[in-house]
C-alpha positions in Angstrom: 0.0 0.0 0.0 2.9 2.4 0.6 3.8 2.3 -3.1 0.2 2.9 -4.0 0.0 5.9 -1.7 3.1 7.4 -3.3 1.5 6.9 -6.8 -1.7 8.6 -5.6 0.2 11.5 -4.1 2.2 12.0 -7.3 -0.9 11.9 -9.6 -3.3 14.0 -7.5 -0.9 16.1 -5.3 -2.9 15.0 -2.2 -2.5 12.2 0.3 -4.6 9.0 0.0 -6.7 9.2 3.1 -10.0 7.5 2.2 -10.1 4.1 0.4 -11.5 0.6 0.5 -9.6 -2.6 -0.3 -11.6 -5.5 -1.8 -10.1 -9.0 -1.6 -11.1 -11.9 -3.8 -13.5 -14.3 -2.2 -12.3 -17.3 -4.2 -11.8 -20.3 -1.8 -8.4 -22.0 -1.6 -8.5 -25.8 -2.1 -7.6 -27.8 1.0 -5.2 -29.9 -1.0 -2.8 -26.9 -1.3 -2.4 -26.6 2.5 -2.2 -30.4 2.8 0.7 -30.7 0.2 2.4 -27.7 1.8 2.2 -29.3 5.2 3.7 -32.5 3.8 6.5 -30.6 2.2 7.3 -28.7 5.5 7.3 -31.9 7.5 9.7 -33.6 5.0 11.9 -30.5 5.0 12.2 -30.4 8.8 13.0 -34.1 8.8 15.7 -33.6 6.0 17.3 -30.8 8.0 17.4 -33.0 11.2 19.1 -35.7 9.1 21.7 -33.2 7.9 22.4 -32.1 11.5 22.7 -35.8 12.6 19.8 -35.3 15.0 18.2 -38.4 13.5 20.3 -41.3 12.3 18.9 -42.1 8.8 19.2 -41.0 5.3 15.7 -41.4 3.9 15.3 -37.8 2.6 18.6 -36.5 1.1 18.6 -32.9 0.0 18.8 -33.7 -3.7 15.6 -35.6 -3.3 14.1 -32.7 -1.3 14.8 -30.3 -4.2 12.5 -32.4 -6.5 9.9 -32.8 -3.8 10.0 -29.1 -3.1 9.1 -28.1 -6.6 6.0 -30.3 -6.5 4.9 -30.1 -2.8 6.2 -26.7 -1.9 6.5 -24.3 -4.9 3.3 -25.5 -6.5 1.0 -24.9 -3.6 2.7 -21.6 -2.7 2.2 -20.4 -6.3 -1.4 -21.5 -6.3 -2.1 -19.7 -3.0 -0.3 -16.6 -4.3 -2.4 -16.4 -7.4 -5.6 -16.9 -5.4 -4.8 -14.1 -3.0 -3.6 -11.4 -5.5 -5.6 -9.0 -7.7 -7.0 -7.0 -4.9 -9.0 -3.9 -5.9 -8.8 -0.6 -4.1 -11.5 2.1 -4.5 -10.5 5.7 -3.9 -12.3 9.0 -4.3 -11.1 9.8 -7.9 -9.3 6.6 -8.9 -9.1 2.8 -8.4 -6.2 0.4 -8.3 -5.8 -3.3 -9.1 -3.1 -5.5 -7.8 -1.0 -7.7 -10.2 0.7 -11.0 -9.6 3.7 -9.2 -8.3 1.5 -7.6 -5.6 2.1 -4.2 -7.1 -0.8 -1.8 -7.6 -1.7 -0.1 -10.9 -3.5 3.2 -10.2 -6.1 4.3 -12.8 -7.8 7.7 -12.5 -11.6 7.5 -13.3 -11.1 10.3 -15.8 -8.5 8.3 -17.7 -10.9 5.5 -18.5 -11.9 5.6 -22.1 -14.5 2.8 -22.3 -16.1 0.3 -20.0 -18.1 -2.8 -20.9 -20.1 -5.1 -18.5 -20.2 -8.6 -19.8 -22.9 -11.2 -19.2 -20.6 -13.0 -16.9 -20.5 -9.9 -14.6 -17.0 -8.9 -15.7 -16.0 -5.3 -16.1 -13.7 -4.7 -19.1 -12.1 -1.3 -18.4 -10.2 0.3 -21.4 -7.6 3.0 -20.8 -5.3 4.5 -23.4 -2.7 1.9 -23.0 -4.3 -1.3 -21.6 -7.5 -3.2 -20.8 -8.2 -4.3 -17.3 -10.7 -7.1 -16.5 -12.4 -7.2 -13.1 -14.7 -10.2 -12.5 -17.2 -8.7 -10.0 -18.6 -12.2 -9.1 -15.2 -13.1 -7.5 -15.3 -10.1 -5.1 -17.7 -9.1 -2.3 -20.9 -7.6 -3.6 -19.9 -4.1 -2.3 -17.5 -3.8 -5.3 -20.6 -3.2 -7.5 -19.9 0.4 -6.4 -17.2 0.5 -9.1 -19.9 -0.2 -11.8 -22.0 2.7 -10.4 -19.1 5.0 -10.5 -18.5 4.3 -14.2 -22.2 4.9 -14.7 -21.9 8.4 -13.2 -18.7 8.9 -15.3 -20.9 8.6 -18.5 -20.1 5.0 -19.5 -22.8 2.3 -20.3 -24.4 4.8 -22.8 -25.3 7.2 -20.0 -24.6 11.0 -19.8 -22.0 12.0 -17.3 -23.4 13.2 -14.0 -21.7 14.9 -11.0 -21.1 12.5 -8.2 -19.2 11.9 -5.0 -17.6 8.7 -3.6 -18.5 8.5 0.1 -16.5 6.5 2.7 -18.2 5.8 6.0 -16.1 3.6 8.3 -15.6 0.4 6.4 -18.3 1.1 3.8 -18.0 2.9 0.5 -20.8 4.3 -1.7 -21.4 6.7 -4.5 -24.1 9.4 -4.6 -25.3 12.2 -6.8 -23.4 15.4 -6.0 -25.6 18.5 -6.0 -23.5 21.6 -6.7 -24.2 24.7 -4.8 -23.8 27.0 -7.8 -26.4 27.9 -10.4 -27.5 25.9 -13.5 -25.4 28.0 -15.9 -22.2 27.4 -14.0 -23.0 23.7 -13.7 -23.5 23.4 -17.4 -20.2 25.1 -18.2 -18.4 22.8 -15.7 -19.9 19.8 -17.4 -19.0 21.0 -20.8 -15.3 21.4 -19.9 -15.0 18.4 -17.5 -13.7 16.1 -20.2 -10.7 18.3 -20.8 -9.9 19.5 -17.2 -9.8 17.4 -14.1 -10.1 20.4 -11.7 -12.9 23.0 -12.4 -13.6 25.4 -9.6 -15.7 28.6 -9.6 -14.7 31.7 -7.7 -11.7 32.1 -5.3 -10.3 34.9 -7.6 -8.3 36.4 -4.7 -6.3 33.1 -4.5 -5.3 33.2 -8.2 -2.3 34.9 -9.8 -2.3 35.6 -13.5 1.0 37.4 -13.6 3.4 36.0 -16.2 0.7 33.8 -17.8 0.5 33.6 -21.5 -2.9 33.9 -23.1 -2.8 31.4 -26.0 -6.3 31.9 -27.3 -9.6 33.6 -26.5 -12.9 32.3 -27.7 -16.6 32.7 -26.8 -19.3 30.2 -25.9 -22.9 31.2 -26.7 -21.5 34.7 -27.6 -21.4 35.6 -23.9 -19.0 33.4 -22.0 -15.3 34.2 -22.7 -12.9 31.3 -22.6 -9.2 32.2 -22.0 -6.8 29.3 -22.8 -3.7 29.9 -20.6 -0.2 28.5 -20.4 -0.7 28.1 -16.6 -2.1 29.8 -13.5 -0.5 30.3 -10.1 -2.6 29.1 -7.2 -2.0 30.7 -3.8 -1.8 28.6 -0.6 -5.5 29.1 0.3 -7.0 28.0 -3.0 -9.1 24.9 -2.4 -7.5 23.1 -5.4 -4.0 23.7 -3.9 -3.2 20.6 -1.8 0.4 21.8 -1.1 1.8 24.0 1.6 3.3 26.4 -1.0 1.7 28.4 -3.9 1.8 26.2 -7.0 2.0 26.6 -10.7 -0.6 24.5 -12.7 -0.2 23.0 -16.1 -2.1 24.4 -19.1 -5.2 26.0 -17.7 -8.5 27.7 -18.8 -10.5 30.5 -17.3 -14.2 30.7 -18.2 -15.8 34.1 -17.6 -19.6 34.0 -17.5 -21.8 36.7 -19.1 -19.0 39.0 -20.2 -20.1 42.6 -20.8 -18.7 46.2 -21.1 -15.6 45.2 -23.0 -13.0 48.0 -23.5 -9.6 47.6 -25.2 -7.0 50.3 -25.1 -3.6 50.7 -26.8 -1.2 52.0 -24.2 1.3 54.7 -25.3 4.9 53.6 -25.7 6.5 56.9 -24.6 3.8 58.1 -22.2 1.9 55.3 -20.4 -0.9 57.8 -19.7 -1.6 58.2 -23.4 -4.2 55.6 -24.3 -6.1 54.9 -27.5 -9.5 53.1 -27.6 -9.1 50.2 -30.0 -12.6 48.6 -29.6 -15.4 47.4 -27.4 -16.4 44.2 -29.1 -15.7 40.5 -28.6 -13.9 40.1 -32.0 -11.4 42.8 -31.0 -10.8 41.1 -27.6 -10.1 37.8 -29.3 -7.7 39.4 -31.7 -5.8 41.6 -29.2 -5.5 39.1 -26.4 -4.2 36.1 -28.4 -0.6 35.2 -27.8 0.0 37.9 -25.2 1.6 37.8 -21.7 -0.2 39.1 -18.6 1.7 42.0 -17.2 -1.0 43.0 -14.6 -4.3 41.5 -13.6 -6.7 43.1 -11.1 -10.0 41.6 -10.1 -12.5 44.0 -8.5 -16.0 43.2 -7.0 -18.8 45.4 -8.3 -22.4 45.7 -6.9 -23.7 42.5 -8.7 -20.8 41.6 -10.9 -17.0 41.4 -11.1 -14.5 43.3 -13.2 -11.1 42.3 -14.6 -8.5 44.9 -15.6 -5.7 43.3 -17.6 -2.4 44.8 -19.0 -1.2 42.6 -21.8 2.2 42.7 -23.4 3.3 41.4 -26.8 6.9 42.4 -27.4 7.1 46.2 -26.9 3.4 46.7 -27.5 1.1 46.9 -24.5 -2.7 46.7 -24.4 -5.2 47.3 -21.6 -8.3 45.1 -21.5 -11.3 45.7 -19.2 -14.6 43.9 -18.9 -17.2 42.8 -16.4 -18.5 39.3 -15.8 -20.9 37.4 -13.5 -18.4 34.8 -12.2 -15.3 32.9 -13.3 -14.3 29.2 -13.4 -10.7 28.0 -13.3 -9.8 24.7 -14.9 -6.6 22.7 -15.0 -5.4 19.1 -14.7 -2.5 19.1 -12.3 -0.1 21.1 -10.2 3.5 21.1 -11.5 5.9 23.1 -9.3 6.1 26.0 -6.9 4.8 29.3 -8.2 7.4 31.9 -9.3 7.0 34.0 -6.2 7.6 31.0 -3.9 10.8 30.1 -5.8 12.0 33.7 -5.5 11.4 33.8 -1.8 
């Protein structure tokens, strides 16, 4: 389990605290223990002969090597195969043990396809391999894995928000009812296939300085989608499971109901000299593409929020301002400490 915990920490950037281990319930034939007992008895007697404790030579060591392969190694290998292939259920992943008793961790989001055969076998397809889990050979509680994949959108179902719940030695899955409105829920569902972490709000715990805006596009002509090189999360952001501020991988920020767009060209000689370039979405998409964020300032308004950006592309600087209802940050993983942590 220690190796599995290290895998989980590396993949999710958080410790493995809640999980449930399922052992196979396949019975072990009594003959395996009987043969193993005979071998151990013969081995003890052979050692006693070697030490001259007993005065006979009925079981020489060369003979014991042959006997050991049949009466010892065979039953041990049989018992080993019967007691491996444990399955571990976690909040956002599962793991299966192989014959070497090593666990292979699979994130639910990495599963491409799941089939449930007539023989009650789950055939789980990832990008690189196919795992087969015969549910009939495990306790009935492992059926929770099938329900998880149902919520994940397999078995010809649409994906639904859910939560894996651990209560003492029990594990269950239930529908997760988000506290945000329907519009935000719809946007999160739309982008959930591309980004593992999608969290609305917490703008005070985000730093956009030094981020590159790769592309800006609009959804339904009112939601602005900023595709970013990364975002820096401060210590208090709920998706930051580390003690330091962290830099994410490629990220996205979705601004809901964008209005009052203003784009200015900042003067090269006098920063106070500004020129209004436009107030439309098309101008915003054109100006913001492939620029670096020099400054970013979020301000709360009476019923909305505003964002004031200073963008740099070479020697040219632009200022972009707009208001929005709320914002969603999306990314897949934390990579390293943020630039201001490394400088400190």
